[in-house]
C-alpha positions in Angstrom: 75.2 115.7 85.1 74.6 115.1 81.4 71.7 117.5 81.3 73.3 120.4 83.0 76.5 120.1 81.1 74.8 120.0 77.7 72.5 122.9 78.5 75.5 125.0 79.8 77.5 124.2 76.7 74.6 125.4 74.5 74.2 128.6 76.5 77.9 129.6 75.9 78.7 131.8 72.9 80.9 129.5 70.8 81.9 129.3 67.2 80.1 127.1 64.7 82.5 124.2 64.8 82.3 123.9 68.6 78.5 124.2 68.4 78.5 121.4 65.8 80.5 119.1 68.2 78.2 120.0 71.1 75.0 119.3 69.1 76.4 115.9 67.9 77.1 115.0 71.5 73.6 116.0 72.5 72.1 114.1 69.6 74.1 111.0 70.7 73.0 111.3 74.3 69.4 112.1 73.7 69.0 108.8 71.8 68.0 107.4 75.2 64.6 109.0 75.9 65.2 109.5 79.6 68.2 111.8 78.8 66.1 113.5 76.1 63.5 114.3 78.7 66.1 115.5 81.1 67.6 117.8 78.4 64.1 119.2 77.7 63.4 119.8 81.4 66.5 121.9 81.7 65.5 124.2 78.9 67.6 122.6 76.1 65.0 123.1 73.3 64.6 126.8 74.2 68.3 127.3 73.9 68.4 125.4 70.6 65.8 127.8 69.2 67.6 130.9 70.5 71.0 130.2 68.9 72.5 133.0 66.8 72.7 132.9 63.0 76.5 133.3 63.2 76.7 129.9 65.1 74.8 128.0 62.4 76.6 125.5 60.2 75.7 123.3 57.2 73.5 120.6 58.7 72.5 122.7 61.7 68.7 122.3 61.1 69.0 118.6 60.5 70.8 118.1 63.9 68.4 120.3 65.7 65.3 118.6 64.2 66.7 115.2 65.2 67.3 116.3 68.8 63.8 117.7 69.0 62.4 114.4 67.6 64.3 112.5 70.3 62.6 114.6 72.8 59.1 114.3 71.3 59.2 110.6 70.3 59.0 108.3 73.3 59.6 104.5 73.1 55.9 103.8 72.4 55.9 106.1 69.4 59.1 104.5 68.1 57.6 101.0 68.5 54.4 102.1 66.7 56.4 103.5 63.8 58.4 100.3 63.4 55.2 98.2 63.5 53.5 100.4 61.0 56.3 100.0 58.5 56.3 96.3 59.0 52.5 96.0 58.4 52.7 98.1 55.2 54.7 95.4 53.5 53.3 93.9 50.2 53.4 90.2 50.9 53.3 89.3 47.2 56.6 91.1 46.5 58.6 90.7 49.6 61.7 89.7 47.7 61.6 92.6 45.4 64.5 95.0 45.7 62.2 98.0 45.4 60.4 96.9 48.6 63.8 96.6 50.4 64.7 100.1 49.4 61.2 101.3 50.5 61.6 99.5 53.9 65.0 101.0 54.5 63.8 104.5 53.7 60.7 104.1 55.9 62.9 103.1 58.8 65.2 106.1 58.3 63.6 108.1 61.0 64.1 105.4 63.6 67.8 104.9 63.0 68.9 107.6 65.4 67.1 106.2 68.3 68.4 103.8 70.9 66.6 100.4 70.4 
């Protein structure tokens, strides 16, 4: 039901504010990879790429890119990214505030995924 509803909502000609709400909902739901795959299977990415210029809003491209990443990145890719960041740690300076900032920025792309 999720997949068909979200794809139908994207196919409707709506104003930018409504589209923003729909994309935020899709972003939230595609955090779970099985829903992201369902969304992709029903043509969601094609509809995202075919949206009108008049429907776009500030932050549009960020939301769309995160949704597409949810579709492309499976659980194994997410796990690999987390391990890679953990292994890049400089063991001599693990208490350094700079390292903490680096670690948080490196994990930024994983924060929108369901653990």
